[in-house]
C-alpha positions as CSV (number, residue, x, y, z in Angstrom):
1,M,-23.4,9.9,-83.7
2,G,-23.3,9.5,-80.0
3,E,-19.3,10.1,-79.8
4,R,-18.6,11.9,-76.3
5,I,-15.4,13.9,-75.7
6,V,-14.1,14.6,-72.1
7,I,-11.7,17.6,-71.5
8,S,-10.1,17.4,-68.0
9,A,-9.2,20.4,-65.9
10,L,-5.7,21.6,-66.5
11,A,-3.5,23.5,-64.0
12,H,-2.9,26.9,-65.0
13,P,-2.0,30.1,-63.1
14,Y,-5.0,31.9,-65.0
15,I,-7.5,29.5,-65.7
16,S,-9.1,26.2,-64.5
17,L,-11.2,24.0,-66.7
18,L,-13.7,21.8,-65.3
19,P,-14.3,18.3,-67.1
20,I,-16.4,19.0,-70.0
21,S,-18.5,16.6,-72.0
22,I,-19.6,17.6,-75.6
23,A,-21.3,15.7,-78.2
24,A,-19.8,15.8,-81.6
25,S,-22.7,15.5,-83.9
26,S,-23.7,19.1,-84.3
27,L,-23.0,22.7,-83.2
28,R,-25.5,22.6,-80.6
29,P,-23.0,20.7,-78.2
30,A,-20.6,23.3,-78.8
31,Q,-23.1,26.0,-77.7
32,S,-24.2,23.5,-74.5
33,F,-20.3,23.6,-73.7
34,A,-20.1,27.3,-73.8
35,A,-23.4,27.4,-71.4
36,R,-21.7,24.9,-69.2
37,V,-18.3,27.1,-68.9
38,A,-20.5,30.2,-68.2
39,V,-22.5,28.4,-65.5
40,S,-19.7,26.7,-63.7
41,S,-16.8,28.8,-64.2
42,K,-18.4,32.3,-64.9
43,P,-16.0,33.8,-67.4
44,S,-16.3,37.1,-69.1
45,S,-18.8,37.4,-72.1
46,S,-16.0,38.1,-74.4
47,L,-14.2,35.0,-73.7
48,L,-17.5,33.1,-74.4
49,A,-17.9,34.8,-77.5
50,Q,-14.5,34.0,-78.7
51,A,-15.2,30.4,-77.6
52,R,-18.3,30.0,-79.6
53,S,-16.8,32.0,-82.6
54,Q,-13.8,29.5,-82.8
55,I,-15.7,26.4,-82.6
56,A,-18.3,27.6,-85.0
57,S,-15.8,28.5,-87.6
58,R,-13.8,25.4,-87.4
59,H,-17.0,23.2,-87.6
60,T,-18.3,25.0,-90.7
61,F,-14.8,24.3,-92.5
62,G,-15.2,20.5,-91.6
63,E,-13.0,20.2,-88.6
64,S,-14.5,18.4,-85.7
65,P,-15.7,19.7,-82.6
66,S,-12.9,17.8,-80.7
67,A,-10.2,19.3,-82.6
68,S,-11.8,22.9,-82.2
69,L,-11.9,22.3,-78.3
70,R,-8.3,21.2,-78.3
71,A,-7.2,24.1,-80.3
72,F,-9.1,26.6,-78.2
73,G,-8.0,25.1,-74.9
74,T,-4.1,24.9,-75.8
75,S,-4.3,28.7,-77.3
76,R,-5.7,29.6,-74.0
77,L,-3.2,27.5,-72.0
78,F,0.1,28.8,-73.5
79,R,-0.5,32.4,-73.5
80,N,-1.5,35.0,-70.7
81,T,-5.0,35.9,-70.3
82,A,-5.9,39.7,-69.6
83,P,-7.2,40.0,-65.9
84,E,-11.0,40.4,-67.2
85,E,-10.5,36.8,-69.1
86,K,-9.5,34.8,-66.0
87,I,-11.5,31.7,-65.5
88,V,-11.5,30.7,-61.8
89,A,-13.3,27.6,-60.7
90,A,-16.3,28.1,-58.1
91,T,-15.3,27.7,-54.7
92,P,-18.0,27.3,-52.1
93,T,-17.7,30.1,-49.5
94,P,-19.0,29.2,-45.9
95,A,-21.7,31.2,-44.5
96,N,-19.4,32.8,-41.8
97,G,-17.1,33.9,-44.2
98,R,-14.0,31.7,-43.2
99,K,-12.2,29.0,-44.7
100,P,-13.1,25.3,-43.3
101,R,-9.4,24.6,-42.7
102,S,-8.5,27.9,-40.8
103,F,-9.6,26.1,-37.4
104,F,-7.2,23.0,-38.2
105,R,-4.6,25.0,-39.5
106,S,-4.5,27.1,-35.9
107,L,-4.8,23.9,-34.0
108,K,-1.9,22.5,-35.8
109,R,0.1,25.7,-35.0
110,A,-0.9,26.0,-31.5
111,T,0.2,22.3,-31.1
112,Y,3.5,22.7,-32.6
113,T,4.0,25.8,-30.1
114,I,3.1,23.6,-27.3
115,I,5.5,20.9,-28.3
116,L,8.3,23.5,-28.9
117,A,7.8,25.4,-25.6
118,G,7.6,22.0,-23.7
119,V,11.1,20.8,-25.1
120,G,12.5,24.2,-24.4
121,T,11.5,24.2,-21.2
122,F,12.6,20.5,-20.6
123,A,16.1,21.4,-21.8
124,Y,16.4,24.6,-19.7
125,Y,15.8,22.7,-16.5
126,A,17.8,19.7,-17.7
127,Y,20.9,21.9,-18.4
128,E,20.3,23.8,-15.1
129,G,20.2,20.6,-13.1
130,R,23.7,19.6,-14.6
131,H,25.1,23.2,-14.0
132,P,25.3,24.1,-10.2
133,P,26.1,27.6,-9.4
134,E,29.1,29.0,-7.5
135,Q,28.6,28.6,-3.6
136,L,29.6,30.7,-0.7
137,P,32.4,28.8,1.6
138,Q,31.3,27.9,5.2
139,D,31.8,30.5,7.7
140,P,33.2,29.6,11.2
141,S,31.2,32.4,12.6
142,K,28.0,30.7,11.8
143,K,26.4,27.8,13.7
144,T,26.8,24.4,12.4
145,V,24.1,22.0,11.9
146,V,24.9,18.4,11.6
147,V,22.4,16.2,9.9
148,L,22.5,12.3,10.4
149,G,20.9,10.4,7.5
150,S,19.8,10.8,4.1
151,G,16.2,9.7,4.0
152,W,12.8,11.3,3.7
153,G,13.2,13.5,6.9
154,A,16.8,14.7,6.1
155,T,16.3,15.3,2.5
156,S,13.2,17.4,2.9
157,L,15.2,19.6,5.4
158,L,18.0,19.9,3.1
159,K,15.8,21.2,0.4
160,G,14.2,23.9,2.6
161,I,17.0,25.2,4.8
162,D,18.7,28.6,3.8
163,T,22.3,27.8,4.3
164,E,23.4,31.3,4.2
165,E,23.1,31.5,8.0
166,F,24.2,28.1,8.8
167,N,27.2,25.6,8.2
168,V,25.8,22.5,7.2
169,V,27.1,19.0,7.7
170,V,25.6,15.7,6.1
171,I,26.6,12.5,7.6
172,S,25.1,9.3,6.1
173,P,26.4,5.6,5.2
174,H,24.7,6.5,1.6
175,N,25.3,9.4,-0.6
176,Y,21.9,9.4,-2.0
177,F,18.1,9.6,-1.1
178,L,15.9,6.6,-1.9
179,F,12.6,6.7,-3.1
180,T,11.4,3.9,-1.0
181,P,7.5,3.8,-2.2
182,L,8.9,2.6,-5.5
183,L,11.5,0.1,-4.3
184,P,9.3,-3.1,-4.8
185,S,9.3,-2.2,-8.5
186,V,13.2,-2.6,-8.6
187,T,13.2,-6.2,-7.4
188,V,11.6,-7.3,-10.5
189,G,13.1,-5.1,-13.0
190,T,10.2,-2.9,-13.5
191,L,12.3,0.1,-12.6
192,D,15.9,0.7,-12.4
193,G,17.3,0.9,-9.1
194,R,19.3,4.3,-10.3
195,S,16.0,5.7,-11.4
196,I,14.8,6.2,-8.0
197,V,17.9,7.7,-6.2
198,Q,18.6,11.4,-5.9
199,P,22.5,11.8,-5.1
200,T,22.5,14.1,-1.9
201,R,25.1,16.6,-3.6
202,H,22.4,16.8,-6.6
203,T,20.6,18.6,-3.6
204,T,23.3,20.4,-1.6
205,R,25.2,21.8,-4.4
206,F,22.3,24.2,-5.3
207,K,22.3,25.7,-1.9
208,T,23.6,29.3,-1.3
209,R,26.5,28.0,1.1
210,A,28.5,24.9,0.6
211,V,27.3,21.9,2.3
212,Q,29.8,19.2,3.5
213,V,28.8,15.5,2.8
214,Y,30.3,12.6,4.2
215,E,29.6,9.2,3.5
216,A,30.0,7.6,6.8
217,E,28.1,6.0,9.6
218,A,27.8,7.6,12.9
219,E,28.9,5.6,15.9
220,H,28.3,8.0,18.8
221,V,26.4,10.9,19.7
222,D,27.4,12.9,22.9
223,P,24.5,15.1,23.9
224,I,26.3,16.8,26.6
225,N,29.5,17.9,25.0
226,K,27.5,18.1,21.3
227,T,29.8,16.0,19.3
228,V,29.2,13.4,16.8
229,T,31.9,10.5,16.2
230,F,31.5,8.9,12.7
231,R,33.6,6.2,10.6
232,D,33.9,5.2,7.0
233,N,32.8,1.6,6.6
234,S,33.0,1.2,2.9
235,D,35.1,-1.6,1.3
236,I,37.8,1.0,0.4
237,Q,39.1,2.9,3.3
238,G,42.1,5.4,3.8
239,R,44.2,6.2,7.0
240,V,41.4,8.1,8.7
241,G,39.7,6.2,11.3
242,S,36.9,7.6,13.7
243,V,36.3,11.3,13.3
244,T,34.7,13.6,15.7
245,I,33.1,17.0,15.0
246,N,31.1,19.6,17.0
247,Y,27.6,20.8,16.4
248,D,25.4,23.5,17.5
249,Y,22.3,21.8,16.4
250,L,22.0,18.0,15.6
251,V,19.1,16.7,13.3
252,Y,18.8,12.9,14.0
253,S,17.1,11.4,11.2
254,V,18.9,7.7,11.0
255,G,15.6,5.8,10.3
256,T,15.3,2.2,11.7
257,E,16.6,-1.1,11.0
258,N,14.4,-4.4,10.1
259,Q,12.8,-6.5,13.0
260,T,13.5,-9.9,13.2
261,F,12.0,-10.8,16.5
262,G,15.2,-12.4,17.7
263,I,14.9,-15.2,14.9
264,E,18.5,-16.0,13.9
265,G,17.9,-17.4,10.5
266,V,16.2,-14.4,9.2
267,K,19.4,-12.3,8.7
268,K,21.1,-15.6,7.2
269,Y,18.6,-16.9,4.9
270,G,16.0,-14.2,4.3
271,C,16.3,-10.9,2.3
272,F,15.1,-7.5,3.6
273,L,13.2,-4.7,1.3
274,K,14.7,-1.5,3.0
275,E,17.5,-0.4,0.9
276,L,18.6,-0.2,-2.7
277,G,20.9,-3.2,-2.3
278,D,18.2,-5.1,-0.6
279,A,16.1,-5.2,-3.6
280,E,19.0,-5.7,-6.0
281,K,19.7,-8.7,-3.9
282,I,16.3,-10.0,-4.1
283,R,16.3,-9.8,-7.9
284,T,19.5,-11.8,-8.1
285,K,18.2,-14.6,-5.9
286,L,14.9,-14.6,-7.6
287,M,16.5,-15.3,-11.0
288,D,19.0,-17.7,-9.2
289,C,15.9,-19.9,-8.0
290,I,14.3,-19.9,-11.3
291,E,17.5,-21.0,-13.3
292,T,18.4,-23.5,-10.6
293,A,14.8,-24.9,-10.9
294,A,15.2,-25.3,-14.8
295,L,18.2,-27.5,-14.5
296,K,18.0,-30.8,-15.9
297,G,17.7,-33.7,-13.6
298,Q,15.9,-31.6,-10.8
299,T,13.2,-33.5,-8.7
300,Q,9.9,-32.3,-8.7
301,E,9.7,-31.8,-5.2
302,E,12.8,-29.6,-5.5
303,I,11.6,-27.5,-8.2
304,D,8.3,-27.0,-6.2
305,R,10.5,-25.6,-3.4
306,L,12.7,-23.5,-5.4
307,L,9.7,-22.1,-7.3
308,H,7.9,-21.1,-3.9
309,M,8.3,-17.4,-2.9
310,V,7.3,-16.5,0.9
311,V,6.8,-13.0,1.8
312,V,6.5,-12.2,5.5
313,G,4.8,-9.2,6.3
314,G,1.3,-7.8,5.4
315,G,2.0,-4.1,5.3
316,P,2.3,-1.9,2.3
317,T,5.9,-3.3,1.4
318,G,5.1,-6.9,1.5
319,I,1.7,-6.4,-0.4
320,E,3.4,-4.5,-3.2
321,Y,6.5,-6.8,-3.5
322,A,3.9,-9.8,-3.8
323,A,2.0,-7.9,-6.3
324,E,5.0,-6.8,-8.6
325,L,6.3,-10.5,-8.4
326,R,3.0,-11.9,-9.6
327,D,3.1,-9.3,-12.5
328,F,6.7,-10.6,-13.3
329,I,5.4,-14.2,-13.4
330,E,2.3,-13.6,-15.5
331,S,3.7,-11.0,-18.0
332,D,7.3,-12.2,-18.4
333,L,8.3,-15.5,-16.9
334,V,5.6,-17.8,-18.4
335,R,6.9,-16.6,-21.8
336,W,10.6,-17.1,-21.4
337,Y,10.2,-20.2,-19.0
338,P,7.1,-21.7,-20.4
339,E,8.3,-25.1,-18.9
340,I,8.3,-23.7,-15.3
341,G,6.9,-20.3,-15.4
342,K,3.4,-21.3,-14.4
343,K,4.7,-23.5,-11.5
344,L,6.0,-20.3,-9.7
345,R,4.0,-19.7,-6.3
346,V,3.7,-16.8,-4.1
347,T,2.6,-17.0,-0.4
348,L,2.2,-14.1,1.9
349,I,2.3,-14.7,5.6
350,E,1.1,-12.2,8.3
351,A,0.7,-12.5,12.0
352,L,-2.2,-10.1,12.4
353,P,-5.7,-10.9,11.5
354,N,-5.8,-8.7,8.3
355,I,-3.3,-7.4,5.8
356,L,-2.9,-3.8,5.2
357,P,-4.2,-2.9,8.8
358,M,-4.0,1.0,8.0
359,F,-6.7,0.9,5.4
360,S,-10.2,0.3,5.4
361,Q,-12.1,-2.9,5.7
362,T,-13.5,-2.4,2.3
363,L,-10.2,-2.2,0.7
364,I,-8.7,-5.0,2.7
365,K,-11.2,-7.2,1.4
366,Y,-10.9,-6.0,-2.2
367,T,-7.3,-6.4,-1.9
368,E,-7.7,-10.3,-0.7
369,S,-10.1,-10.8,-3.5
370,T,-7.5,-9.6,-6.1
371,F,-4.7,-11.6,-4.4
372,K,-7.0,-14.7,-4.8
373,E,-7.8,-14.0,-8.2
374,N,-3.8,-13.8,-9.0
375,S,-3.3,-17.0,-7.1
376,I,-1.4,-15.4,-4.3
377,N,-1.9,-17.5,-1.0
378,I,-2.5,-15.3,2.2
379,L,-1.9,-16.9,5.6
380,T,-3.1,-14.5,8.3
381,K,-2.8,-15.3,12.2
382,H,0.3,-17.2,11.4
383,M,3.4,-16.3,13.3
384,V,7.1,-17.2,12.1
385,R,8.9,-19.2,14.7
386,D,11.9,-20.1,12.9
387,V,13.8,-19.8,9.5
388,D,16.4,-22.2,8.0
389,A,18.1,-22.7,4.6
390,E,14.8,-24.3,3.1
391,N,11.7,-24.0,5.4
392,V,9.8,-21.5,7.4
393,T,8.3,-22.7,10.6
394,V,5.1,-20.9,11.4
395,K,2.8,-21.2,14.1
396,T,-1.0,-21.6,12.8
397,P,-4.0,-20.4,14.4
398,S,-4.9,-23.7,16.0
399,G,-1.3,-23.4,17.8
400,E,0.3,-26.3,15.6
401,E,3.7,-25.6,14.0
402,Q,4.0,-26.1,10.2
403,K,7.0,-26.1,7.8
404,I,6.5,-24.2,4.6
405,P,9.3,-24.9,1.9
406,Y,10.5,-21.9,0.2
407,G,13.0,-20.9,-2.6
408,L,13.3,-17.2,-1.8
409,L,12.1,-15.7,1.5
410,V,11.5,-11.6,1.6
411,W,11.2,-10.2,5.2
412,A,9.1,-7.2,5.5
413,A,7.8,-7.7,9.1
414,G,8.4,-4.5,10.7
415,N,11.0,-2.1,12.1
416,T,13.2,-1.5,15.2
417,A,15.4,1.0,16.5
418,R,19.1,1.0,15.4
419,P,22.0,0.8,18.0
420,L,22.9,4.2,17.9
421,T,19.4,5.3,18.6
422,R,19.4,2.9,21.8
423,Q,22.8,4.4,22.7
424,L,21.3,8.0,22.4
425,M,18.6,7.0,24.6
426,A,21.0,5.6,27.1
427,A,22.6,8.9,27.4
428,L,19.2,10.5,28.4
429,P,17.9,8.0,30.7
430,E,15.6,10.4,32.5
431,A,14.0,11.8,29.4
432,Q,14.0,8.8,27.0
433,K,11.9,6.0,28.4
434,N,10.2,4.7,25.3
435,R,11.3,1.6,23.9
436,R,9.8,2.3,20.5
437,G,12.0,5.1,19.7
438,L,13.0,8.8,20.6
439,E,10.7,10.7,22.3
440,V,10.4,14.3,21.0
441,D,8.2,17.4,21.9
442,D,5.7,19.3,19.6
443,H,8.8,21.0,18.1
444,M,10.5,17.8,17.2
445,R,13.0,18.7,19.8
446,L,14.6,15.6,21.5
447,K,13.5,15.3,25.1
448,G,16.3,15.7,27.6
449,A,18.6,17.8,24.8
450,E,15.8,20.4,23.8
451,D,18.3,23.3,22.9
452,S,20.3,21.2,20.7
453,I,19.2,18.0,19.1
454,F,15.9,17.7,16.6
455,A,14.7,14.0,15.9
456,L,12.6,13.1,12.7
457,G,11.1,10.2,10.8
458,D,10.9,6.5,12.0
459,A,13.7,7.0,14.6
460,T,10.8,8.9,16.8
461,A,8.0,7.5,18.9
462,T,5.0,9.8,18.0
463,A,1.5,9.2,17.8
464,F,1.1,9.1,13.9
465,A,2.7,6.2,11.9
466,P,6.4,6.1,10.8
467,T,5.7,6.6,7.2
468,A,7.4,8.4,4.4
469,Q,4.9,11.4,4.2
470,A,5.2,11.8,8.0
471,A,9.1,12.2,7.7
472,A,8.7,14.4,4.7
473,Q,6.4,17.0,6.5
474,Q,8.9,16.8,9.7
475,G,11.7,17.8,7.7
476,A,9.8,20.7,5.8
477,Y,8.7,22.0,9.2
478,L,12.1,21.7,10.6
479,A,13.6,23.7,7.8
480,R,11.1,26.4,8.5
481,V,12.1,26.3,12.1
482,F,16.0,26.7,11.2
483,N,15.0,29.6,8.7
484,Q,13.1,31.2,11.6
485,L,16.0,30.8,14.1
486,A,18.4,32.1,11.5
487,R,16.0,35.1,11.3
488,V,16.2,35.6,15.1
489,D,20.0,35.5,15.0
490,V,20.1,38.2,12.4
491,L,17.9,40.5,14.5
492,E,20.0,39.9,17.6
493,H,23.0,40.8,15.5
494,K,21.3,44.1,14.6
495,L,19.8,44.9,17.9
496,E,23.4,44.5,19.7
497,K,25.0,46.7,17.0
498,A,22.0,49.3,17.4
499,K,22.7,49.6,20.9
500,K,26.6,49.9,20.5
501,E,25.8,52.7,17.7
502,G,23.3,54.4,20.1
503,A,20.4,54.0,18.2
504,S,17.1,55.9,18.9
505,G,14.9,54.1,21.5
506,A,12.2,53.6,18.9
507,E,14.6,51.6,16.6
508,I,15.7,49.5,19.5
509,Q,12.0,48.6,20.4
510,G,11.0,47.9,17.0
511,L,14.0,45.3,16.7
512,E,13.0,43.9,20.2
513,R,9.3,43.4,18.8
514,Q,10.7,41.6,15.7
515,I,12.6,39.3,17.6
516,E,9.7,38.4,20.1
517,K,7.6,37.8,16.9
518,A,10.3,35.8,15.1
519,S,10.9,33.6,18.3
520,R,7.4,32.3,18.4
521,I,7.6,29.0,16.8
522,R,4.6,27.3,15.9
523,P,4.5,23.2,16.9
524,F,4.3,20.6,14.4
525,K,1.0,19.3,13.1
526,Y,0.8,16.5,10.9
527,S,-1.7,16.2,8.1
528,H,-2.5,12.7,7.1
529,Q,-3.0,12.9,3.0
530,G,-3.9,9.4,2.9
531,S,-2.4,5.7,2.1
532,L,-1.5,3.9,-1.3
533,A,-0.8,0.5,-2.2
534,Y,-0.3,-1.3,-5.4
535,I,-2.0,-4.8,-5.4
536,G,-1.1,-6.1,-8.9
537,S,-2.8,-6.6,-12.4
538,D,-2.6,-2.8,-13.0
539,K,-4.7,-2.3,-9.7
540,A,-4.3,-0.2,-6.7
541,V,-6.1,0.7,-3.4
542,A,-6.1,4.3,-1.9
543,D,-7.4,5.5,1.3
544,I,-7.7,9.3,1.0
545,S,-8.2,11.9,3.6
546,F,-10.0,15.0,3.1
547,G,-10.0,17.8,5.6
548,G,-8.8,15.3,8.3
549,T,-12.2,14.1,8.9
550,Q,-13.6,12.4,5.6
551,N,-11.8,9.4,4.0
552,F,-12.2,8.5,0.4
553,A,-11.6,4.8,-0.5
554,S,-11.0,3.5,-4.1
555,G,-9.6,0.5,-5.8
556,G,-8.9,-0.5,-9.4
557,V,-7.5,0.3,-12.6
558,A,-8.3,4.4,-12.0
559,T,-6.7,4.0,-8.7
560,F,-3.6,2.5,-10.3
561,L,-3.3,5.4,-12.4
562,F,-3.7,7.8,-9.6
563,W,-1.0,5.6,-7.6
564,R,1.5,6.3,-10.4
565,S,0.8,9.8,-11.0
566,A,1.1,10.6,-7.4
567,Y,4.4,8.9,-6.9
568,F,5.7,10.3,-10.1
569,S,4.8,14.0,-9.0
570,M,6.5,13.2,-5.6
571,L,9.8,12.4,-7.2
572,F,12.5,14.7,-6.2
573,S,14.0,16.0,-9.6
574,L,13.2,16.2,-13.4
575,R,16.0,13.5,-13.8
576,N,14.1,10.9,-11.6
577,R,10.8,11.6,-13.2
578,S,12.6,11.3,-16.6
579,L,14.3,7.9,-15.8
580,V,11.1,6.5,-14.2
581,A,8.9,7.4,-17.3
582,A,11.5,6.0,-19.6
583,D,11.6,2.7,-17.5
584,W,7.9,2.3,-17.4
585,L,7.7,3.0,-21.2
586,K,10.7,0.4,-21.7
587,V,8.8,-2.3,-19.6
588,Y,5.5,-1.7,-21.6
589,L,7.4,-1.8,-25.1
590,F,9.9,-4.8,-24.3
591,G,8.8,-6.4,-21.0
592,R,11.1,-7.0,-17.9
593,D,14.3,-8.2,-18.4
594,V,15.2,-11.8,-17.1
595,S,18.8,-11.9,-17.3
596,R,20.8,-12.5,-14.0
597,E,23.6,-10.6,-13.0
């Protein structure tokens, strides 16, 4: 009495038995079992009758109901059942007639499709970037465009110019383009230096006609005879000395050099932050100061000096370097150098009343408060008077002189014209009288040599700030100008040919109208997109311009994400984007490297 037998569902291609509970005391449980099967599985009437009959007969002859059920279940499992005798477990059907998992199955397939498409697209462009096409050779009958420099202006020009109608020659002391906004990240190992450089030949090898690239430094420009003289100043030199070539058009985009205000010790003891080599030098000296301070027997006074990093210049470059340095200290140095990591100090010196003068007052105050939270000391209205091997001498707002001991000095206090720029200005004394840089007209043509020389970027003295975005816009504009000039040349050749062949007057007039229209070159118009700066602790500030009249000021973590995405999208190639993304991921997972080369 009271004994209960449980039969579990068995997997079979034709039947599905649900857990069944019956009592073994009488036939009533067997009838209850058949009823349950009929309710839960809804088998055919013949199958139910067969079940009742077998169980009843076996029970009559003394066989227990459990044995009857086992025999019946076994016999049904090991022989095929006719279609009308299939037992199918009840499956609830949704009201809309669709299976519940169909949406997730579709989502899964869509996800796989998107991933495969993304991987395929990436692989295609990566392959294309490594396999440049065949190029046309340079044509002596075409005009020659000589480009001095490989910075923002020059590279934007090279990307946009149609080389089919010109012989293009690039002369630069560096055979690559450097993405300068991310250069401060290289100083502490957030990014690898090679991740933010784009070889110039990766741009020129994809042009229609071959472009000659010379890694050399221009020494002299003759605007009268239209010649450029340059020399190879690398460590390894051949037997060729100075080389002089002719040009039809010259694009002058050599940039500027660091302004030291006549302080001799800056070049001797300080580090600049303008080129890739500067960033690598800063990183080496920074780790040198740390390792030297960690030596046994070092006095406390000497440790304090070695671990004091001084940054001169409160512009975006100086601000971002100080921020990156503080991140390096908090995220990495305190972990691997616990005995001295927290002793590192950062001081920012600025001669003006405020840092980041191109930003709004709200963002300036936000940056100052963030620096204060990060223990970065800001000294505004302090002018550097002298620099020696161990001290920076400044003039305080009260007029007194103060010596500030330092271990590492980074100088980011402004720019000045290069010697080559001053030589070109001296060659055109009547037209070039601005000491800040080369004067150009509204079409970026150099005053005094409007027929053959264009000037771009920091080397010019214009109404807008000498920034990367200004130089990039100038280069893109000048590429359109050259393409327009090429169209004029093509139309003039057609017109000359039409006149020789005795074409109709209507055809000649049509060509003349096309030439007149193509000769109308619009002046350059600068569009300020705003200013960005990283201020540390995963925060950034942004002063964005809308429509040229309205500005949107923002600061914080969300702005930092915008800062990263904006510069990531501005990188010139898939290769650079991939390398920068990999560097960011590497630092997130493993931190910055603290080894010293």
